[in-house]
C-alpha positions as CSV (number, residue, x, y, z in Angstrom):
1,M,-25.5,-13.4,-40.9
2,T,-21.4,-12.3,-41.8
3,Y,-18.7,-15.0,-40.7
4,S,-17.4,-12.9,-38.3
5,E,-21.2,-12.5,-36.9
6,Q,-21.2,-16.4,-36.7
7,M,-17.6,-16.9,-35.4
8,L,-18.9,-14.2,-32.3
9,D,-22.0,-15.9,-31.8
10,Q,-19.9,-19.5,-31.5
11,L,-17.6,-18.0,-29.2
12,E,-21.0,-17.0,-27.3
13,K,-21.5,-20.3,-27.3
14,G,-18.2,-21.8,-26.3
15,E,-18.2,-23.9,-29.8
16,L,-14.2,-23.0,-30.2
17,T,-13.4,-26.1,-32.7
18,A,-16.4,-24.4,-35.3
19,A,-15.4,-20.9,-34.7
20,K,-11.8,-21.9,-35.9
21,G,-13.4,-22.5,-39.2
22,T,-15.5,-19.9,-39.3
23,F,-13.0,-17.5,-38.5
24,R,-11.0,-18.7,-41.8
25,Q,-14.3,-18.5,-43.5
26,A,-14.4,-14.8,-42.1
27,L,-10.8,-14.0,-43.0
28,A,-11.5,-15.1,-46.9
29,N,-15.1,-13.8,-47.1
30,D,-16.0,-10.9,-45.0
31,S,-15.2,-7.0,-45.5
32,D,-12.7,-4.6,-44.4
33,D,-14.5,-3.1,-42.3
34,M,-16.4,-6.0,-41.0
35,L,-13.0,-7.5,-40.1
36,F,-12.4,-4.9,-38.5
37,S,-14.9,-4.9,-36.2
38,L,-13.9,-8.3,-35.5
39,A,-10.7,-7.7,-34.5
40,E,-12.2,-5.4,-31.8
41,E,-14.3,-7.5,-30.2
42,L,-11.8,-10.3,-30.2
43,Y,-9.6,-8.3,-28.7
44,G,-12.3,-7.0,-26.2
45,L,-13.1,-10.9,-25.3
46,G,-9.2,-11.5,-25.1
47,F,-8.9,-13.8,-28.1
48,L,-5.3,-11.6,-28.8
49,R,-3.7,-14.1,-31.0
50,Q,-6.8,-14.4,-33.3
51,A,-7.7,-10.4,-33.4
52,R,-3.2,-9.8,-34.0
53,R,-4.1,-12.5,-37.0
54,V,-7.2,-10.0,-38.3
55,Y,-4.7,-6.4,-37.9
56,L,-2.0,-8.0,-39.6
57,T,-4.4,-9.2,-42.4
58,L,-5.8,-5.7,-43.1
59,L,-2.5,-4.3,-42.8
60,D,-1.5,-6.3,-45.4
61,R,-4.3,-4.5,-47.6
62,Y,-4.0,-1.3,-46.1
63,P,0.1,-0.3,-45.6
64,D,-0.8,3.2,-44.7
65,E,-3.6,2.7,-41.9
66,D,-1.2,3.7,-38.7
67,E,-4.1,2.5,-36.7
68,L,-3.7,-0.6,-37.7
69,R,0.1,-0.6,-36.1
70,T,-1.3,1.1,-33.4
71,N,-3.4,-1.7,-32.4
72,L,-0.9,-4.2,-33.0
73,A,1.6,-2.3,-30.3
74,T,-1.0,-2.8,-27.8
75,I,-1.7,-6.4,-28.6
76,A,2.0,-6.8,-28.1
77,I,2.4,-5.0,-25.3
78,D,-0.6,-7.2,-23.7
79,E,1.3,-10.0,-24.3
80,G,4.6,-8.9,-23.0
81,H,6.5,-8.5,-26.5
82,N,7.7,-4.9,-26.0
83,D,9.9,-5.0,-28.5
84,E,7.4,-6.0,-31.0
85,A,5.0,-3.5,-30.0
86,L,8.6,-0.4,-30.2
87,S,9.0,-1.6,-34.0
88,Y,5.3,-0.9,-34.5
89,L,5.0,2.5,-33.0
90,A,8.2,3.1,-34.4
91,Q,6.4,3.7,-37.9
92,V,4.1,5.7,-36.7
93,Q,5.1,9.7,-37.8
94,P,4.4,12.6,-36.2
95,D,2.1,13.9,-39.2
96,S,0.0,10.4,-38.7
97,P,-3.7,10.6,-37.6
98,A,-3.0,7.8,-35.8
99,Y,0.3,9.3,-33.8
100,L,-2.0,11.3,-30.6
101,E,-3.0,7.2,-30.2
102,S,0.8,6.1,-30.9
103,L,1.8,8.5,-27.7
104,L,-0.3,6.9,-25.5
105,V,0.1,3.2,-26.4
106,A,3.8,4.2,-26.0
107,A,3.1,6.1,-22.5
108,D,1.2,2.3,-21.4
109,L,4.8,0.5,-22.5
110,Y,6.8,2.2,-20.9
111,Q,4.7,2.3,-17.9
112,T,4.7,-1.6,-17.9
113,E,8.4,-1.5,-17.8
114,E,8.1,1.2,-15.0
115,E,10.1,3.7,-17.3
116,F,7.5,6.7,-15.9
117,E,10.5,9.9,-16.5
118,I,9.5,8.9,-20.4
119,T,5.8,8.0,-20.0
120,E,5.2,11.4,-18.4
121,Q,7.3,13.2,-21.6
122,K,5.1,10.8,-23.9
123,L,1.8,12.1,-22.1
124,R,3.0,15.8,-22.2
125,E,3.7,15.4,-25.8
126,A,0.1,14.3,-26.4
127,E,-1.5,16.7,-24.3
128,Q,0.5,19.3,-26.7
129,L,-1.1,17.8,-29.7
130,A,-4.2,17.6,-28.4
131,P,-5.3,19.6,-24.6
132,D,-8.8,18.7,-24.2
133,E,-8.4,15.1,-25.4
134,P,-10.6,13.4,-23.0
135,A,-8.6,10.1,-23.2
136,V,-5.3,12.4,-22.9
137,Q,-6.6,14.2,-19.4
138,F,-7.5,10.3,-18.3
139,A,-3.8,8.5,-19.4
140,L,-2.4,11.6,-17.3
141,A,-5.2,11.0,-14.6
142,E,-4.5,7.6,-14.0
143,F,-0.3,7.8,-14.5
144,Y,-0.3,10.4,-11.4
145,F,-2.6,8.1,-9.9
146,L,-0.1,5.2,-10.2
147,V,3.4,7.2,-9.5
148,S,1.0,9.1,-5.9
149,R,1.7,12.4,-7.1
150,F,-1.8,12.8,-6.2
151,D,-2.3,16.6,-6.4
152,D,-2.1,16.1,-10.1
153,A,-3.8,13.3,-10.5
154,I,-6.9,15.6,-9.2
155,D,-6.2,18.3,-11.2
156,Y,-6.7,15.7,-14.4
157,Y,-10.1,14.1,-12.9
158,F,-11.7,17.6,-12.7
159,R,-10.8,18.2,-16.0
160,L,-13.0,15.4,-17.0
161,I,-16.0,16.0,-14.5
162,K,-16.1,19.6,-16.1
163,N,-16.0,18.1,-19.7
164,G,-18.9,16.1,-18.2
165,Y,-17.3,13.0,-17.8
166,T,-18.2,10.8,-14.4
167,D,-17.1,7.8,-15.6
168,F,-14.3,7.0,-18.3
169,A,-12.7,3.7,-19.4
170,K,-15.2,2.2,-16.9
171,V,-13.2,3.7,-13.9
172,D,-15.7,6.0,-12.1
173,I,-14.0,9.3,-11.6
174,A,-15.5,10.4,-8.3
175,G,-14.0,7.0,-6.7
176,R,-10.7,7.9,-7.8
177,L,-10.5,11.6,-6.4
178,G,-12.0,9.8,-3.5
179,M,-8.9,7.7,-3.4
180,C,-6.5,10.3,-4.4
181,Y,-7.7,12.5,-1.4
182,A,-7.6,9.9,0.8
183,Q,-4.0,9.1,-0.7
184,S,-3.4,12.7,0.4
185,G,-4.8,13.0,4.2
186,Q,-8.0,14.9,3.1
187,F,-10.0,13.1,4.5
188,K,-13.2,15.3,4.9
189,Q,-13.0,15.5,0.8
190,A,-11.7,12.0,0.4
191,L,-15.5,10.5,2.0
192,G,-17.6,13.5,-0.1
193,Y,-16.5,11.6,-3.2
194,L,-16.3,8.4,-2.0
195,K,-20.0,7.9,-1.2
196,Q,-20.9,9.6,-4.9
197,V,-19.5,6.3,-6.6
198,K,-21.8,4.7,-8.3
199,P,-23.4,1.2,-7.1
200,A,-22.0,-0.2,-10.3
201,Y,-18.1,0.8,-9.5
202,R,-18.4,0.2,-5.4
203,T,-15.5,-2.1,-5.7
204,S,-14.0,-3.6,-2.6
205,D,-11.3,-1.6,-2.8
206,I,-13.4,1.6,-2.7
207,R,-15.4,0.3,0.0
208,F,-12.1,-0.5,1.7
209,Q,-11.2,2.9,1.5
210,T,-14.5,4.1,2.4
211,G,-14.3,2.5,6.0
212,L,-10.6,3.0,6.2
213,T,-11.1,7.1,5.5
214,Q,-14.0,7.1,8.3
215,L,-11.6,5.1,10.9
216,H,-9.7,8.1,10.2
217,L,-12.2,10.9,10.4
218,G,-13.2,8.8,14.3
219,Q,-16.9,7.6,12.4
220,L,-15.9,4.6,14.2
221,D,-19.7,2.9,14.1
222,D,-19.5,3.9,9.8
223,A,-16.0,2.1,9.6
224,I,-17.2,-0.7,11.6
225,K,-20.6,-1.3,9.4
226,T,-18.7,-0.4,6.6
227,L,-16.2,-2.8,6.9
228,T,-18.3,-5.5,8.3
229,D,-20.0,-5.0,5.1
230,L,-17.3,-5.5,2.6
231,I,-16.3,-8.4,4.8
232,G,-19.4,-10.4,4.7
233,D,-19.5,-9.9,1.1
234,D,-15.3,-10.7,0.0
235,D,-14.2,-12.3,3.4
236,Q,-10.7,-13.0,1.0
237,Y,-10.2,-8.9,1.4
238,A,-7.3,-9.6,4.1
239,S,-6.7,-5.5,4.7
240,A,-10.4,-4.9,6.0
241,Y,-9.7,-7.3,9.1
242,P,-6.9,-5.1,10.7
243,A,-9.0,-1.5,10.2
244,L,-11.8,-3.3,11.6
245,A,-10.0,-4.5,14.8
246,Q,-8.5,-1.2,15.0
247,A,-12.0,0.7,14.5
248,Y,-13.4,-1.8,17.8
249,S,-9.6,-1.0,19.7
250,R,-10.4,2.8,19.1
251,Q,-13.8,2.0,21.0
252,R,-11.9,-0.4,23.5
253,N,-14.0,-2.9,22.2
254,Y,-11.0,-5.3,23.0
255,P,-13.2,-8.8,22.6
256,Q,-14.7,-7.3,18.9
257,A,-11.1,-6.5,18.3
258,L,-9.4,-9.7,19.1
259,R,-11.9,-11.9,16.8
260,A,-11.8,-9.4,13.7
261,I,-7.8,-9.8,13.7
262,Q,-8.4,-13.6,14.6
263,E,-10.4,-13.9,11.7
264,G,-8.0,-11.9,9.5
265,L,-5.5,-14.2,10.6
266,A,-7.6,-17.0,8.9
267,V,-7.4,-15.2,5.9
268,D,-3.8,-14.1,5.7
269,Q,-1.5,-16.3,8.0
270,Y,1.7,-15.2,7.1
271,N,0.9,-11.3,8.0
272,E,3.6,-10.8,10.9
273,Q,1.7,-7.3,10.7
274,L,-1.6,-9.0,12.2
275,Y,0.4,-11.0,14.7
276,A,1.7,-8.2,16.3
277,Q,-1.7,-6.1,15.9
278,A,-3.1,-9.2,17.5
279,A,-0.3,-9.3,20.0
280,E,-1.4,-5.1,20.7
281,I,-5.2,-6.2,21.2
282,V,-5.0,-8.7,23.5
283,S,-2.1,-6.9,26.3
284,H,-5.5,-5.0,26.9
285,L,-6.9,-8.4,27.4
286,G,-4.3,-9.9,30.2
287,N,-3.5,-13.0,28.5
288,H,-0.1,-12.9,28.5
289,Q,-0.1,-16.6,27.4
290,L,-1.8,-15.7,23.9
291,M,0.2,-12.2,23.6
292,A,3.6,-14.3,24.0
293,K,2.3,-16.7,21.0
294,Y,1.6,-13.8,19.0
295,L,4.5,-11.8,19.4
296,K,7.1,-15.1,18.4
297,R,4.9,-15.9,15.7
298,A,5.5,-12.1,14.3
299,H,9.5,-12.3,15.1
300,E,9.3,-15.7,13.2
301,L,7.4,-14.4,10.2
302,D,9.5,-11.4,10.0
303,P,13.1,-11.5,12.4
304,D,14.6,-8.3,11.1
305,N,11.1,-6.4,12.2
306,L,12.6,-4.0,14.3
307,T,9.4,-2.4,15.1
308,I,8.5,-6.4,16.0
309,I,11.5,-7.4,18.1
310,L,10.8,-3.7,20.2
311,Q,7.3,-4.6,20.9
312,Y,8.2,-9.0,22.1
313,S,11.6,-7.3,24.0
314,N,9.4,-5.4,26.0
315,F,6.7,-7.6,26.6
316,L,9.6,-9.9,28.1
317,L,10.8,-7.2,30.3
318,H,7.2,-7.1,31.2
319,Q,7.1,-10.8,32.1
320,H,11.2,-10.1,33.6
321,D,11.8,-13.0,31.5
322,D,15.5,-11.1,30.8
323,A,17.6,-14.6,29.6
324,A,14.9,-14.9,26.8
325,N,15.2,-10.8,26.5
326,I,19.2,-10.5,25.9
327,K,18.7,-13.3,23.8
328,L,16.5,-11.7,21.7
329,L,18.4,-8.1,21.7
330,T,22.3,-9.0,21.6
331,P,22.5,-10.3,17.9
332,L,21.0,-6.2,17.2
333,I,23.6,-4.8,18.7
334,K,26.8,-5.8,16.0
335,N,25.6,-3.5,13.8
336,D,26.5,0.0,13.3
337,E,23.0,1.7,13.5
338,V,21.5,0.8,16.7
339,D,17.7,1.8,17.9
340,P,18.5,3.5,21.2
341,Q,15.9,1.7,22.7
342,V,17.7,-1.7,22.2
343,Y,20.3,-0.2,24.2
344,W,17.9,1.2,27.3
345,N,15.8,-2.3,27.2
346,L,19.2,-4.7,27.5
347,A,20.2,-2.0,30.2
348,R,17.4,-3.2,32.3
349,S,18.0,-6.7,31.8
350,Y,21.1,-6.8,32.8
351,Q,20.2,-5.1,35.9
352,R,17.9,-7.0,37.0
353,I,20.1,-10.2,36.8
354,E,22.8,-8.0,38.6
355,Q,25.3,-7.8,35.5
356,L,26.4,-4.6,36.4
357,D,29.3,-3.5,34.5
358,L,27.1,-4.4,31.5
359,A,24.1,-2.8,32.4
360,S,25.8,0.3,33.0
361,K,27.6,-0.3,28.9
362,Y,23.9,0.2,27.8
363,F,22.6,2.9,30.1
364,R,25.2,5.4,29.0
365,A,25.0,3.7,24.7
366,A,21.3,5.1,25.9
367,A,21.7,8.2,27.0
368,P,22.4,10.6,24.5
369,S,19.1,9.7,22.9
370,Y,17.5,10.0,26.4
371,Q,17.9,13.3,27.7
372,D,14.6,14.5,27.2
373,D,12.5,11.3,28.5
374,P,12.0,11.4,32.5
375,T,11.6,7.6,32.6
376,F,14.9,7.1,31.1
377,L,16.4,9.2,33.6
378,K,14.6,8.6,36.4
379,E,16.1,4.6,35.5
380,K,19.6,5.7,35.0
381,I,19.5,8.1,38.5
382,D,17.9,5.2,40.2
383,F,21.2,2.9,38.9
384,D,24.2,5.4,39.0
385,R,22.8,5.4,42.9
386,E,22.6,1.6,42.8
387,V,26.2,0.8,41.5
388,G,27.8,4.3,43.5
389,D,28.2,6.2,40.1
390,T,27.5,9.5,41.1
391,G,29.7,11.3,38.6
392,D,26.5,12.1,36.3
393,L,24.4,12.3,39.3
394,V,23.9,16.2,39.4
395,S,23.8,17.5,36.1
396,E,21.2,14.2,35.7
397,L,18.9,15.5,38.1
398,H,19.2,18.8,37.2
399,R,17.9,17.5,33.6
400,Y,15.3,15.4,35.2
401,L,13.5,18.4,37.2
402,T,13.4,20.4,34.5
403,L,11.2,18.1,33.0
404,V,9.3,17.0,35.9
405,P,9.7,20.3,38.7
406,T,7.4,19.2,40.2
407,D,8.6,15.4,41.8
408,A,9.7,16.3,45.6
409,A,11.3,13.2,46.1
410,M,13.8,14.0,43.1
411,Q,14.5,17.6,44.2
412,D,15.4,16.4,48.2
413,L,18.1,14.0,46.6
414,L,19.2,16.7,44.6
415,D,19.4,18.9,47.4
416,E,21.3,16.1,49.3
417,Y,23.8,15.8,46.6
418,E,24.7,19.6,46.4
419,E,25.3,19.8,49.5
420,Y,27.7,17.3,49.1
């Protein structure tokens, strides 16, 4: 047994002190081919410092061997030493047998720095050099998947399939295709590929995407089973709980939906979206006290989230808690751009507490955005009549009746004002 083999055996047994000594013996005595294999094994096991030392030893003996430089660059990237990696890669010239690999390593480096334009340039250059090389096709597919260019990713994944690859670098190609189609909204195609993923590659992410795709397709029973099984095997997969709750909600099984979202809150207690979803579910169960608790907590976690603010505001309006609603919304009107729903909700509260000047102000502020909303128009018509502001009544009534021509009472009111 060579020293390299002895060292690997010691590492497998956890005998790290002994392995350290054997490593020195390997560097001094083993053949260069054996040392190269040792470096690859050490890298695969995560012993980057030791693998680097072997490669440097070999590079000192073979200064023209550029494959060693690309391997050293890969280790440098893994260790976060990108400048060192670039130094190694810059030494690999276009006429080198290792140049193609150096382009792939460089692409990986620039990808870690989110220099995506340079990443694509490197990968495209690699494709020009070796258009049929599976490693290049896979690298391009993974890059386009990362940057959400799913149509491009699909093209390259299909090239791999045509070349006979159902998986590559421990990635299941069917799973990637399923994820790509799902992310681009092509759910039928997505589900077909997700179901083809081999058991060894059925990760929690794949199972979650399968359940989510079934949910999008309205296959609610299947989605519930998929997501429930996922939670049973991986109860810390937080994203599964809101999806499961949504599936139950679409079946109008709100008690089960609430149970799912509450289990999700136990896993992810600082997720404001979960609290907002919980409040929506509880609204169907009539538990106003619990709904208030969830909305308050959601707002506390993300006080600038306008969707949650408006959800909370609508609840406060329903509860006739106008003072709380005004306190919630007033800070928003200081901004230059305000959602018109804020004006409308403020107008409703001020009308109810009989601060009619402010109610009128906010009804007018909301009006331009709600000219096609019959509910708003009817409320404003009623308010204008209440305060005796008849200037816009006829035009508002005409607008309303264009939208709801069957409202006989409003037609009578228009006739009355037009006659007058």
